C-alpha positions, -999 to 999 in steps of 0.1 A, spaced: -93 -729 397 -80 -744 427 -51 -772 428 -78 -804 430 -98 -786 401 -61 -783 383 -55 -817 386 -86 -833 379 -84 -807 345 -51 -821 333 -60 -857 342 -92 -854 318 -72 -833 293 -44 -859 289 -60 -890 293 -94 -875 267 -114 -896 284 -138 -890 317 -134 -931 329 -97 -932 325 -96 -897 345 -110 -909 375 -93 -944 375 -62 -922 373 -70 -897 400 -90 -926 422 -126 -913 419 -154 -924 402 -165 -904 369 -196 -883 381 -177 -864 407 -150 -855 379 -176 -846 356 -190 -822 383 -156 -808 388 -152 -803 353 -185 -782 347 -180 -765 375 -149 -749 363 -167 -744 329 -191 -727 349 -163 -704 367 -149 -693 332 -178 -691 317 -166 -715 286 -167 -751 272 -129 -769 282 -140 -799 266 -158 -812 233 -178 -839 245 -195 -866 228 -207 -902 235 -172 -916 217 -149 -888 215 -133 -861 243 -113 -835 227 -98 -800 244 -114 -766 231 -90 -738 224 -100 -724 259 -91 -753 273 -59 -760 256 -50 -726 268 -58 -736 303 -34 -762 306 -3 -744 306 -17 -723 336 -30 -755 350 6 -775 348 21 -742 365 -3 -742 391 3 -778 401 40 -772 398 40 -743 421 20 -763 446 44 -789 447 73 -765 452 56 -751 481 49 -789 498 86 -790 493 95 -762 505 74 -761 538 91 -804 540 128 -787 537 120 -761 561 108 -787 585 135 -810 581 161 -779 580 170 -780 552 164 -747 538 159 -714 561 179 -692 578 206 -684 609 219 -650 620 254 -657 634 271 -629 655 311 -628 661 335 -604 670 361 -600 645 396 -613 637 402 -634 669 369 -654 656 374 -655 618 387 -688 617 359 -706 633 332 -686 614 347 -694 581 352 -733 587 315 -728 600 301 -712 572 322 -730 548 309 -769 562 276 -751 561 276 -739 524 283 -772 518 261 -793 539 231 -773 535 235 -752 506 197 -735 508 206 -723 544 215 -685 545 239 -677 571 239 -641 578 271 -624 595 271 -598 622 306 -586 625 311 -564 660 294 -581 682 321 -584 709 305 -611 743 283 -590 757 265 -575 731 268 -611 711 249 -623 746 226 -593 745 214 -603 709 213 -641 714 190 -637 743 166 -605 727 162 -630 700 178 -605 671 206 -631 665 203 -673 664 238 -677 674 269 -659 685 307 -664 686 326 -656 719 341 -658 756 319 -656 785 324 -664 819 289 -664 830 253 -671 805 220 -672 818 200 -700 824 184 -699 789 212 -694 769 230 -732 760 268 -734 749 295 -755 730 334 -752 736 350 -743 699 384 -742 709 408 -731 735 431 -701 728 463 -690 746 467 -654 755 496 -635 743 506 -599 752 508 -573 726 537 -550 732 556 -520 710 584 -538 690 608 -516 708 596 -527 738 624 -539 767 606 -571 768 597 -580 730 621 -604 730 613 -625 758 601 -660 755 573 -652 775 561 -623 800 542 -625 837 517 -599 840 535 -585 871 565 -572 853 542 -550 830 525 -534 864 535 -497 852 525 -504 817 493 -487 800 470 -508 788 446 -512 755 417 -528 761 385 -535 741 346 -530 755 340 -558 777 310 -567 800 301 -582 835 301 -618 813 331 -615 792 353 -634 797 386 -621 779 385 -587 802 373 -606 828 407 -631 830 425 -597 823 414 -586 853 424 -617 871 455 -620 857 461 -584 865 453 -586 901 478 -624 906 507 -598 891 499 -574 922 484 -546 903 451 -524 894 458 -518 856 455 -483 843 435 -483 816 446 -456 785 419 -466 754 394 -487 750 399 -496 715 370 -501 691 382 -535 673 415 -556 675 430 -541 643 422 -506 662 445 -519 694 471 -532 681 477 -504 658 479 -481 693 504 -508 709 523 -502 673 524 -466 678 537 -467 717 505 -460 731 504 -489 761 504 -529 759 474 -552 752 464 -586 765 454 -605 729 447 -641 715 464 -663 700 437 -659 671 446 -627 665 481 -628 668 472 -653 633 450 -632 616 466 -595 623 494 -580 611 510 -553 623 547 -548 616 553 -525 649 540 -551 675 555 -584 688 535 -610 703 549 -628 733 532 -657 756 523 -649 790 537 -674 818 508 -676 837 490 -709 846 456 -697 837 465 -680 806 440 -699 784 403 -693 773 372 -709 756 362 -696 726 324 -707 725 291 -707 706 262 -699 720 226 -704 714 186 -698 728 174 -730 751 141 -742 726 149 -723 700 126 -745 674 147 -729 644 153 -758 623 174 -745 601 197 -737 633 197 -772 643 215 -779 616 236 -757 615 248 -770 654 255 -804 632 277 -784 615 295 -771 643 296 -805 660 312 -818 629 337 -790 624 348 -791 664 338 -823 675 336 -825 716 
């Protein structure tokens, strides 16, 4: 039984009159009668008792009424699902982010999206540092990523979410830990903890620019897997690190003191990126949410 046959059968079963059922379906009676006869041939049973004055359901016809209604409901649900997906009301978006420094932005976006579009599933992929996040968005394994980039391919779009300030993380016993601000030139002799980078990673690029302005080439002691590990190493006295105010707000390390950098170019943009021309309607809806949370 297909959907059209189910509609015809339900109309006759509810009206118990072929003429009334045909009017309800906006069709003439002969093709309706043929549809019911075809249905009876398919099931090899009589679905209606017919006389010149009376139409009634047979027991097998009564048994078919529930499944026929379920078939119509399923067809309506399918139509609604396709319509909602096309309008971006339902769907699936994969969002990559680095870690502690992006937790606030991720939380703001996901929370607002859940309120506006509860049937859009946002899958979160952590530990996506800027270079890796860019590669995964470009390659299609992520739909969006939050990070910091100086250079992006032409087929990647971006939106600046917020501007962040750079701090230097020092062991609490460090000679400069009580300062109101610190210049990079004062840190020329330090060993440095850094995060994984890449040619487009704005954070590592800015670190190198600041070091050059300070008149030194930094001695890299450790490339840490994440901000937590990097700060634990700083707290253990292994060296110092440049980090972001978002990390300062989200990571507690009792043996680390955060001091603002004095340089004018100590600010960096946190961005969200996606592929140009991506036709995922759910992505467009999430971008609407991003615009609401972070208006330009």
